[in-house]
ROMAR-224674 format. One record per residue (C-alpha): residue in three letters; x, y, z; residue number from 1. Coordinates in Angstrom, 2 decimals, padded with zeros to 5 digits. Layout:
REM ROMAR-224674
<"ala", <X, Y, Z>, NUM>,
...
//
This chain:
REM ROMAR-224674
<"met", <-013.76, 009.39, -000.17>, 1>,
<"ile", <-013.65, 010.96, -003.41>, 2>,
<"asp", <-016.08, 010.36, -006.29>, 3>,
<"thr", <-013.78, 008.43, -009.28>, 4>,
<"val", <-015.75, 010.77, -012.46>, 5>,
<"phe", <-014.62, 013.83, -009.83>, 6>,
<"ala", <-011.14, 012.20, -009.54>, 7>,
<"glu", <-010.99, 011.39, -013.55>, 8>,
<"arg", <-011.87, 015.51, -013.91>, 9>,
<"phe", <-009.56, 016.67, -012.40>, 10>,
<"ile", <-006.51, 014.96, -013.45>, 11>,
<"glu", <-007.50, 016.48, -017.16>, 12>,
<"arg", <-007.63, 019.56, -015.84>, 13>,
<"val", <-004.28, 019.46, -013.83>, 14>,
<"thr", <-002.48, 017.68, -016.82>, 15>,
<"glu", <-003.44, 021.08, -018.38>, 16>,
<"phe", <-000.65, 022.58, -016.55>, 17>,
<"thr", <001.82, 019.92, -015.80>, 18>,
<"asn", <003.73, 017.26, -017.90>, 19>,
<"tyr", <003.93, 015.35, -014.69>, 20>,
<"asn", <002.14, 011.65, -014.39>, 21>,
<"val", <-000.94, 012.05, -012.08>, 22>,
<"asn", <-002.43, 009.83, -009.55>, 23>,
<"ile", <-005.34, 009.63, -007.37>, 24>,
<"met", <-005.86, 006.55, -005.04>, 25>,
<"asn", <-008.53, 005.55, -002.95>, 26>,
<"gln", <-008.10, 004.64, 000.73>, 27>,
<"glu", <-007.36, 000.99, -000.16>, 28>,
<"gly", <-004.00, 002.63, -002.02>, 29>,
<"ile", <-006.11, 001.61, -005.81>, 30>,
<"ile", <-005.29, 004.36, -008.27>, 31>,
<"ile", <-008.84, 005.28, -009.19>, 32>,
<"ala", <-007.45, 008.14, -012.15>, 33>,
<"ser", <-004.30, 008.42, -013.44>, 34>,
<"lys", <-003.23, 010.43, -016.54>, 35>,
<"asp", <-001.35, 007.07, -017.39>, 36>,
<"lys", <-004.54, 005.23, -017.71>, 37>,
<"glu", <-002.74, 001.57, -017.67>, 38>,
<"arg", <-002.33, 002.26, -014.05>, 39>,
<"ile", <-005.96, 002.59, -012.95>, 40>,
<"gly", <-006.73, -000.29, -010.97>, 41>,
<"ser", <-003.33, -001.16, -009.79>, 42>,
<"phe", <-002.27, -000.80, -005.84>, 43>,
<"his", <000.23, 001.75, -004.72>, 44>,
<"glu", <002.10, 000.62, -001.86>, 45>,
<"ile", <003.39, 004.33, -000.54>, 46>,
<"ala", <000.07, 005.65, -001.47>, 47>,
<"tyr", <-001.39, 002.82, 001.04>, 48>,
<"arg", <001.29, 003.20, 003.47>, 49>,
<"ile", <000.48, 006.79, 003.59>, 50>,
<"ile", <-003.14, 006.15, 004.24>, 51>,
//
């Protein structure tokens, strides 16, 4: 399981190199870190299916 603080820092670093929106989800498909801060806490159906 990925730590939320680590995920947030990872997003900060990745966004230095890309303009794409990047999300990190937990095992329940909940977005725990995102370039788009409004998406944090929302459910991501495709991520849930993949996991």
